N, C-alpha and C positions, 0 to 999 in steps of 0.2 A: 778708319776711312776718313778722308778729308771732308771737311764740312762743306756740303753742297758742291763737292768737286773742287773746292778751293783749298790751296795751301794756306794755313793760318799760323801766324806768329803773333802772339800777344806781347806787345812791346812795353807794357806798363802794368806792373803788379807790385804788391807789397807783401812780403812773407810775414805772417803774424807771429812775432817773437816778443816776449815780455822782458827779456834782458835789456837793460837800457843801452841805447846806442851812445857812443862817445859824444855826438853832437847834441844829445839831449840832457847831458849831465849838468850843463851850465845854463845861464840865462839866454834869452834871445831865441829860443826854439818854441814852436807852437805847442809842443808837448809840455814843456816847462810852464807855459802860460796856462794850459788846461789844468795842471795840477793846483794852480792857485786861483782857479775860477770862482767868482762870486756865486753863491747858491742860486740866485735868480738866473744867471747865465747858464749854470749847470742844468737847471730845470728846463730852460728854453731849449738848450741843445738836446736834452733827453726827449722832449716832446717832438722836436723836428725830426730826429732820427727815427722815432717810433712811427711817425707818419710816412717817412721815406720807405721804411721796411714794409709797411702795410701796402703802400702804393705799388711796390715791385714784388710783393709776396715773398720777401726775404725772411729767413728765420732769424731769431735772436742770435747774436754772436756768442760763440764759446770764448772762454779766456784764451789769450794768445799762448803759444807754446812756451813752457818755462824749463823743461828738462830735455835731455837728449832724446829720451824715448818719445816725448810729445812732438819734438821737432821732426823726428823720423816719421812718425805717424801722419803728421800734417803734410810732410813732403810726399809721402806715398799717396795720400788722399788727393793731392794736387795732380799727381801723375794720372790717377784714375779719372779725375775731371777732364784732363786734356785728352785722354783716350776717348772718353764719352762724347766729347764735343768735336773730335777730329782736329785737335790743335797740335801742331808739331813742336813748338817751343814756347816758353814763357820767360820774359825778362823781369826779374825782381829788381826793382830800382832801390828798394830798401829792405833790410832784414837783419837788424840787430848789430850793425856795424860791419866793417869790411871782412874781418876774420870770421865772424859768425856766418855772414852771408856766403863766404867762400866755402865754408864747411857744408852749408845747406846745398849749394850748387853741386858740390862733389858727391852728394847722395844720388843725384840723377843728372850727371853732366851732359847727357845726350838730350835732355829736355829743358834744363834750367840754364839761365844766363844771369849774371849779377852785375850791378854797377857799384862803383865806389860812392861813398856818402860821407865825406869828411868836412870838418869845419875849416874851409879853405882860407879863412882870414887869420888862423892861428899859426904860431911858429911851428915849423916842422910839417906843415900841411902838404907841401910838395913831396916830401919823403914818404908820407903816409899814402898819398895818391899813387906815387910810383910803386910802392910796395903792393898796394891793392891791385894794380894792373900787372906788374911784372912778376910778382911772387904768387899772388892769389888768383890771377887770371880774370880779374874784373875788366869790363869792356867799355868803360866810360865813367862819367861823373854825373851824379844826381844831386840837385840842390834846389833850394827855395829862395827865389828873389825876395819875398816879403819877410825873410829872417836874416838877410845879409846885412851886417852892421856897417859896411863900407861900400862905396860905389864900385861897380864892376871894373871901372878903369883905374882903381887904386893901384899905384905902382907895386904894392906888396903882393897883389894877385897876379901880376904879369907872368911870373914863372909858371903858374898853373895853366894859364891860357896857352903859353908857348909850348908847354909839354903836350897838352891835348892836340894842338895844331900840328906839332912835329910828328905825332903818332896818328894823326887823323882820327882821333877819338872824339865821340860826341859829348856835349854837355846837355843833359835834359834838365831844364830849369822851369819850375812851376812859377807862373806869374798869376796875378789876379787874386781873387778871394781865396782865403786859405782856411781850411777847417770846415766846421759845420755851424750850427747856431752859436752865436757869440764869437765867431771866428774873426780873423784879421781882414780888415777892409781898407786900412789906411797905413801906408808905409812908403818911404821914398822910392822903393824898388818894386812897386806893385805892377807897373806897366812893362810889357815886353820891350818897349822902346828904350828902356834904361840900359839894356845890354847892347844897344846898337853900336857904340864906339868899339867895344871889344869884338863883337861879331864882324864888324867891318874890317878891323885890323887883322884878325885871325881867320881868314876866309877858308882855311883848310880844316877848321874846327866846325863840324856840324852843330848847329844850335837847334834843339828840339823843344818846342813849347807845347805842353800838354793841354788837354781839355779845351781845344779851340780858343785858347786865350783866357778862359774862365772869367768872363765879365769885361775883358779888354780885347774883344775880337777886332774892333776897328784899329787899335794900335798894332795888333798882330798882323792884320792885313797890310798896314803901312810898312812894317818891318819886312814882311815877305816881298812886297813890291820892290823894296830897296835892295835887298840882299839875297843872293841865290843859295846861301848856305843855311837858311832858316827853314825848318820843317815844322809841320803841324801834327800833333798827336791827338787822336780822336777820343781818348779814354775818358771813362767816368760816366756817372749818371747825367752829368751836365745840367743839373738842376738850376744852375745860375741863369740859364736861358729863360726860366720862368719869371725872373726878376728884371728882365730887360724892359725898358720903356717902349719897345717896339716888338712886334712878333718875331720870335726866333725859336727854332727847334733844331734837332740834330740833322734831319734831311736838308733843311735850308742852309745850315752852316757847311755841311759837306758839299753841297752844290756850289756855294760861293767860293770855297777854297779850290775845289776841283776846276771850276771855270777859270779861275785867275792864276793858280800856280801849277796846275796840272797834277797828274797822278804820282810823279816822281818825288813829291815833297809832302805827301800825306802818309802817316803811319798809323795803323790800327793799334788800339790798346783798349783795355777794359778798366784798369784801376782796381782789379780784383785784390782782395786782402783777406779778411777774417773768414774763419770757418764757423759753421758748416756751409756757409754760402759758397766759399771757394771761388772757382772760376765763374765769372758772371756771364753765362751763356746768353742771358737776355740782352745784354749790350751787343754781343756779336750778332744776334738775330736782328736787332734794331738797325744796326749799321749796314749789314748785308742787304736787308730789305730796302733800305733807303737807296743804297748804291744801285741795286738792280732796277728799282723803279725809275731811277735816273737814266737807265739804259747805258750805264758805264760799260765800255767794252771789256771783254774777259781779260785781255792783256793788261788793261789798266787796273782791274780788280786784283789781278795777281801782284801788282806792285804795291797797292795800298794795303792789302791784307797779309803780305808776307815778303815780297821782293825787296821793298825798301828797308825793312828791318834786317833782312839777311845781308844786304849790302852794308848798312851802317855798322852792324855788329859782327860782320864777317863770319856769319854762320855758314858752316860747311868748309871752312878753311882749317888747316892744321893748328893754327894759333889764333885765339881770339884777339890778341894784341899785336 
């Protein structure tokens, strides 16, 4: 049954796989940085994560899947979660690299969607992206601004943006604070505004910024004001809001973006990942409650919680690409 009578598509989740993704094998990734973390930062991160799990009543995480049997078990468990919460589909934005994630999606192709996640600045990146889309059926690109070693407008990246625009495929790019305690807060591409030259030139490429901008909400509002192809993803615990120098929470952020950019450019997500927590129904409850208390019309709720994702990821068509 649909959740509260609403069609739900979770547009932002991570499948928990322990096999290293290609983009994590070298330097420059947040995962590589965590492996080299100073003991003080590791303890700081551990304490903050423990408090977060206690605040949300989340269980301690199980290890990520490492074998084919574990991957299948986790995939089946995710489907059970979706059934329990009345969720139609889930978009895994990462999951062990493109080939691995494609195999995961193939376990439940009627419920799972995957995005490509390649190191776009490396030689051969366009070919790997094209293979991910055209061979493996992935439906866009996921990346992290605060790990990109070159500007978005670097000529070497232009073929990536051109390919996405030509195929009207989205790029979902994390901006702002990255990680947990001890995470990344300083980088030339922390702000959503740094993608503005590319987003402006390639207007046929939807640019999705998750977590309401993750500490850079003002910059994201400016980007949305300027360009119609920029969308906002609501996913995550959004704990960054507790660290703002002014009052901010999910209902306030949702209201501000809804009032300014309308329902067509807001996409629901959870940032679900590790098991046994799995699909984070608490985030769905929080966001639907906030939206209903705002008295958002049902037709607009339908766009925010499913319709926009269905349009961007072409859900219900014969081909995802």
